[in-house]
RODO-2510 file (C-alpha; in nm, 4 decimals, decimal comma):
residues 270
     n   res          X          Y          Z
     1     m     6,4950    10,9908    12,1371
     2     k     6,6403    10,6435    12,1044
     3     n     6,8273    10,5208    12,4121
     4     k     7,0949    10,3281    12,2161
     5     g     7,3456    10,5026    12,0038
     6     i     7,6380    10,4536    11,7660
     7     l     7,9104    10,7136    11,7532
     8     v     8,0958    10,6957    11,4190
     9     v     8,4447    10,8403    11,4638
    10     s     8,6898    10,9366    11,1956
    11     f     8,9946    11,1536    11,1792
    12     g     8,8060    11,3848    10,9496
    13     t     8,8675    11,5929    10,6393
    14     s     8,8408    11,9610    10,5641
    15     i     8,7460    11,9002    10,2014
    16     l     8,3636    11,9195    10,1945
    17     s     8,3103    11,7095     9,8795
    18     i     8,5281    11,4328    10,0233
    19     l     8,3571    11,4534    10,3635
    20     k     8,0321    11,3819    10,1810
    21     s     8,1572    11,1140     9,9430
    22     c     8,3696    10,9143    10,1990
    23     i     8,2692    10,9895    10,5525
    24     e     7,9004    11,0796    10,5177
    25     n     7,8536    10,8000    10,2662
    26     t     7,9854    10,5456    10,5200
    27     e     7,7731    10,6969    10,7983
    28     n     7,4620    10,6691    10,5868
    29     s     7,5215    10,2984    10,5272
    30     i     7,5544    10,2559    10,9072
    31     k     7,2310    10,4509    10,9652
    32     r     7,0394    10,2343    10,7205
    33     e     7,1694     9,9135    10,8844
    34     f     7,0978    10,0254    11,2435
    35     e     6,7652    10,2069    11,2221
    36     g     6,6956    10,1465    11,5928
    37     y     7,0036    10,3366    11,6991
    38     e     7,0816    10,7055    11,7202
    39     v     7,3867    10,7428    11,4892
    40     r     7,6139    11,0422    11,5365
    41     r     7,9462    11,1709    11,4137
    42     a     8,2739    11,2820    11,5778
    43     f     8,6192    11,3687    11,4434
    44     t     8,9453    11,3058    11,6321
    45     s     9,1371    11,5870    11,4550
    46     g     9,0948    11,9153    11,6465
    47     m     9,2719    12,0928    11,3604
    48     i     9,0133    11,9756    11,1064
    49     i     8,7258    12,0563    11,3449
    50     n     8,8559    12,4103    11,3859
    51     k     8,9121    12,4550    11,0124
    52     l     8,5645    12,3443    10,9221
    53     k     8,4264    12,5900    11,1749
    54     s     8,6341    12,8839    11,0628
    55     d     8,6079    12,8216    10,6891
    56     y     8,2539    12,6957    10,6547
    57     n     8,0826    12,7599    10,9926
    58     l     8,0376    12,3792    11,0073
    59     n     8,0281    12,2387    11,3598
    60     i     8,1684    11,8842    11,4068
    61     d     8,1910    11,7367    11,7586
    62     s     8,5056    11,5979    11,9126
    63     v     8,4594    11,2526    12,0747
    64     d     8,4219    11,4176    12,4190
    65     e     8,1607    11,6605    12,2926
    66     a     7,9637    11,3923    12,1110
    67     l     7,9571    11,1613    12,4158
    68     e     7,8481    11,4462    12,6438
    69     k     7,5603    11,5303    12,4127
    70     m     7,4555    11,1644    12,3951
    71     l     7,4440    11,1570    12,7756
    72     q     7,2360    11,4749    12,7789
    73     d     7,0000    11,3245    12,5316
    74     g     6,9354    11,0194    12,7442
    75     i     7,1281    10,7681    12,5414
    76     l     7,2280    10,4890    12,7811
    77     e     7,4139    10,2490    12,5607
    78     v     7,6840    10,3601    12,3098
    79     y     7,8860    10,1711    12,0540
    80     v     8,1842    10,3780    11,9391
    81     q     8,2932    10,2705    11,5927
    82     p     8,6196    10,4164    11,4535
    83     l     8,6524    10,4478    11,0779
    84     h     9,0365    10,4550    11,1194
    85     i     9,2440    10,2062    10,9259
    86     i     9,4740    10,0812    11,1964
    87     p     9,4765    10,0923    11,5852
    88     g     9,7421    10,3591    11,6085
    89     d     9,7647    10,6831    11,8084
    90     e     9,4219    10,8095    11,7135
    91     y     9,2586    10,4813    11,8090
    92     d     9,4492    10,4714    12,1393
    93     k     9,3296    10,8265    12,2179
    94     l     8,9753    10,7224    12,1332
    95     v     8,9885    10,4296    12,3765
    96     e     9,1287    10,6566    12,6501
    97     v     8,8570    10,9170    12,6065
    98     s     8,5916    10,6460    12,6064
    99     k     8,7252    10,5070    12,9323
   100     k     8,6197    10,8235    13,1099
   101     y     8,2575    10,7546    13,0331
   102     k     8,2472    10,3954    13,1556
   103     s     8,0601    10,4846    13,4762
   104     r     7,8315    10,7386    13,3036
   105     f     7,6740    10,5140    13,0441
   106     n     7,5078    10,1850    13,1130
   107     k     7,7340    10,0477    12,8439
   108     i     8,0062    10,1970    12,6214
   109     v     8,2000     9,9759    12,3798
   110     v     8,4749    10,0702    12,1362
   111     g     8,4864     9,8650    11,8191
   112     r     8,7943     9,7801    11,6216
   113     p     8,9214     9,9761    11,3223
   114     l     8,9498     9,8320    10,9709
   115     l     9,2633     9,6273    11,0397
   116     y     9,2964     9,4578    11,3747
   117     r     9,2846     9,0767    11,3671
   118     e     9,4433     8,8681    11,0902
   119     g     9,0984     8,7918    10,9469
   120     d     9,0323     9,1627    10,9153
   121     y     9,3215     9,1936    10,6700
   122     k     9,1853     8,9161    10,4526
   123     i     8,8371     9,0729    10,4562
   124     a     8,9854     9,4115    10,3657
   125     a     9,1823     9,2520    10,0797
   126     s     8,8584     9,1061     9,9450
   127     a     8,6901     9,4459     9,9642
   128     l     8,9825     9,6036     9,7879
   129     k     8,9475     9,3649     9,4959
   130     k     8,6099     9,5227     9,4177
   131     q     8,7726     9,8554     9,3223
   132     l     9,0803     9,7319     9,1365
   133     p     9,1057     9,8229     8,7706
   134     e     9,2374     9,5923     8,5027
   135     y     9,6174     9,5823     8,4941
   136     g     9,8805     9,3659     8,3244
   137     d    10,2034     9,1983     8,4164
   138     s    10,4140     9,5119     8,3462
   139     e    10,1788     9,7238     8,5546
   140     a    10,1431     9,7700     8,9293
   141     i     9,9151     9,9317     9,1857
   142     i    10,0736    10,1318     9,4721
   143     l     9,8487    10,1728     9,7772
   144     m     9,9179    10,4905     9,9642
   145     g     9,8829    10,4319    10,3405
   146     h     9,9209    10,7073    10,5967
   147     g    10,1934    10,5475    10,8027
   148     t    10,2762    10,6271    11,1697
   149     s    10,5580    10,6299    11,4250
   150     h    10,3351    10,4056    11,6389
   151     p    10,4519    10,0408    11,6521
   152     i    10,1323     9,9399    11,4727
   153     n    10,3006    10,0699    11,1550
   154     a    10,3916     9,7033    11,1134
   155     s    10,0312     9,6634    10,9934
   156     y    10,1294     9,7888    10,6492
   157     s    10,3863     9,5048    10,6077
   158     m    10,1256     9,2538    10,7239
   159     l     9,8801     9,3974    10,4722
   160     q    10,1419     9,3529    10,2002
   161     n    10,1901     8,9896    10,2916
   162     i     9,8176     8,9233    10,3074
   163     l     9,7701     9,0785     9,9595
   164     r    10,0386     8,8437     9,8302
   165     d     9,8842     8,5455    10,0007
   166     e     9,5453     8,6314     9,8418
   167     g     9,7037     8,6225     9,4976
   168     m     9,6834     8,9953     9,4415
   169     k    10,0052     9,0343     9,2405
   170     n    10,1862     9,3600     9,1735
   171     i    10,0055     9,5489     9,4504
   172     f    10,2474     9,7292     9,6764
   173     v    10,1881     9,9164    10,0003
   174     s    10,3740    10,2390    10,0640
   175     t    10,3237    10,5033    10,3317
   176     v    10,3515    10,8800    10,3589
   177     e    10,4762    10,8920    10,7215
   178     g    10,5954    10,5386    10,8025
   179     y    10,7523    10,2292    10,6429
   180     p    10,7742    10,1203    10,3659
   181     v    10,8147    10,4543    10,1868
   182     l    10,7853    10,5115     9,8098
   183     e    11,1583    10,4623     9,7569
   184     n    11,1372    10,1118     9,8925
   185     t    10,8576    10,0309     9,6550
   186     i    11,0382    10,1856     9,3593
   187     c    11,3175     9,9296     9,4103
   188     v    11,0652     9,6482     9,3775
   189     l    10,9090     9,8108     9,0694
   190     k    11,2476     9,8098     8,8971
   191     e    11,3169     9,4496     8,9928
   192     k    10,9864     9,3461     8,8352
   193     n    11,0366     9,5644     8,5247
   194     i    10,7112     9,7541     8,5903
   195     k    10,6337    10,0204     8,3307
   196     r    10,2949    10,1608     8,4408
   197     v    10,1793    10,2415     8,7939
   198     i     9,8326    10,3172     8,9318
   199     l     9,8417    10,5187     9,2543
   200     m     9,5491    10,4371     9,4896
   201     p     9,4790    10,5675     9,8400
   202     f     9,4468    10,3112    10,1184
   203     m     9,2778    10,5684    10,3385
   204     l     8,9198    10,6320    10,4338
   205     v     8,9269    10,9659    10,2486
   206     a     9,1096    11,0866     9,9435
   207     g     9,1986    11,4042    10,1309
   208     n     9,5006    11,6320    10,1575
   209     h     9,7565    11,3519    10,1538
   210     v     9,6172    11,2380     9,8196
   211     v     9,5693    11,5853     9,6779
   212     e     9,9203    11,6990     9,7762
   213     d    10,1491    11,4004     9,8509
   214     m    10,0129    11,1640     9,5896
   215     c     9,9179    11,3751     9,2914
   216     g    10,0281    11,7324     9,3656
   217     e    10,2308    11,9364     9,1222
   218     d    10,5270    11,9608     9,3575
   219     k    10,8342    11,7667     9,2364
   220     n    10,8230    11,5521     9,5497
   221     s    10,4691    11,4233     9,4935
   222     w    10,4509    11,0482     9,4304
   223     k    10,3147    11,1114     9,0818
   224     n    10,6017    11,3348     8,9782
   225     i    10,8726    11,1244     9,1440
   226     l    10,7507    10,8203     8,9499
   227     k    10,7067    11,0078     8,6219
   228     n    11,0576    11,1541     8,6493
   229     m    11,1893    10,8000     8,6888
   230     g    11,0248    10,6945     8,3641
   231     f    10,7078    10,5301     8,4906
   232     e    10,3692    10,5949     8,3286
   233     v    10,1428    10,6989     8,6129
   234     d     9,7642    10,6833     8,6473
   235     l     9,5591    10,7985     8,9460
   236     y     9,2687    10,6431     9,1329
   237     l     9,1341    10,9311     9,3368
   238     h     8,8781    10,7629     9,5648
   239     g     8,8972    10,6909     9,9355
   240     l     8,7882    10,3551    10,0832
   241     g     8,4763    10,5381    10,2121
   242     e     8,3446    10,5382     9,8564
   243     n     8,3574    10,1535     9,8386
   244     k     8,0421     9,9883     9,9771
   245     a     8,2375     9,6741    10,0617
   246     f     8,4326     9,8692    10,3228
   247     h     8,1064    10,0077    10,4664
   248     e     8,0013     9,6426    10,5201
   249     i     8,3240     9,5834    10,7110
   250     y     8,2540     9,8651    10,9530
   251     i     7,8952     9,7522    10,9872
   252     q     8,0161     9,4038    11,0846
   253     h     8,2517     9,5514    11,3440
   254     i     7,9585     9,7329    11,5022
   255     k     7,7625     9,4079    11,5056
   256     d     8,0563     9,2385    11,6758
   257     s     8,0451     9,5126    11,9441
   258     i     7,6685     9,4769    11,9911
   259     n     7,7125     9,1036    12,0177
   260     g     7,9717     9,1453    12,2990
   261     n     8,2898     9,0660    12,1036
   262     p     8,4255     9,3920    11,9603
   263     l     8,7871     9,2742    11,9377
   264     l     8,6973     8,9168    11,8323
   265     m     8,8330     8,7911    12,1610
   266     e     8,6561     8,9272    12,4657
   267     m     8,4636     9,2393    12,5702
   268     n     8,6741     9,5494    12,5199
   269     k     8,6981     9,6494    12,8868
   270     i     8,7184    10,0271    12,8935
***
């Protein structure tokens, strides 16, 4: 058994095909890059963990369970890498759980999520470019973010500004549970005389929010709201976990942790 480990942590998904295409796909890239490390998985959503167990008899560890098993297996040094997009509530909980293990491992370090420092936003924008379809002046892409009541919801507005600064025109960020919401974006679409919209998840997985909130048949899905307002709507049904460029971002964040600078400032003292 290797004595150094990487714990890859995501919120999770209960859709098996998406678990494979987005989460497992990202984990496999990490395993290939860090062959000298024991790479393991944990989810932060207890609800998803329970659903996978009850529906498919699939056992996924919580962060606590995964860290306990790593201790039992003699792993002395652990790098915890979240696949979360922003440092919101789930990230805060992850840091708090990891703090409990500070005295039990020789080293435990929590890396940063996708968006943390200003430079992270620019790197994410560059990765996003690799999956953008062709679109014209009367067309737009709406990125569906999760959104949160956590103050870090401001990340979505920062992302919007970075996309603009990077020359990525007619790409608009909206959220399901935060700000801006779709109605805010629709106002901008009308101002710019946009006729066609491509809906695209800005989430690790194209899970239930995408299946239901983005493209569901309910009248309140984003697809139907936009169609009913006269927009032509196309769908891009792939999570960021399917884009290798985002794998490389998480890999770099792990390297930053291993090199002693997980937050690009100083050691993350947990």
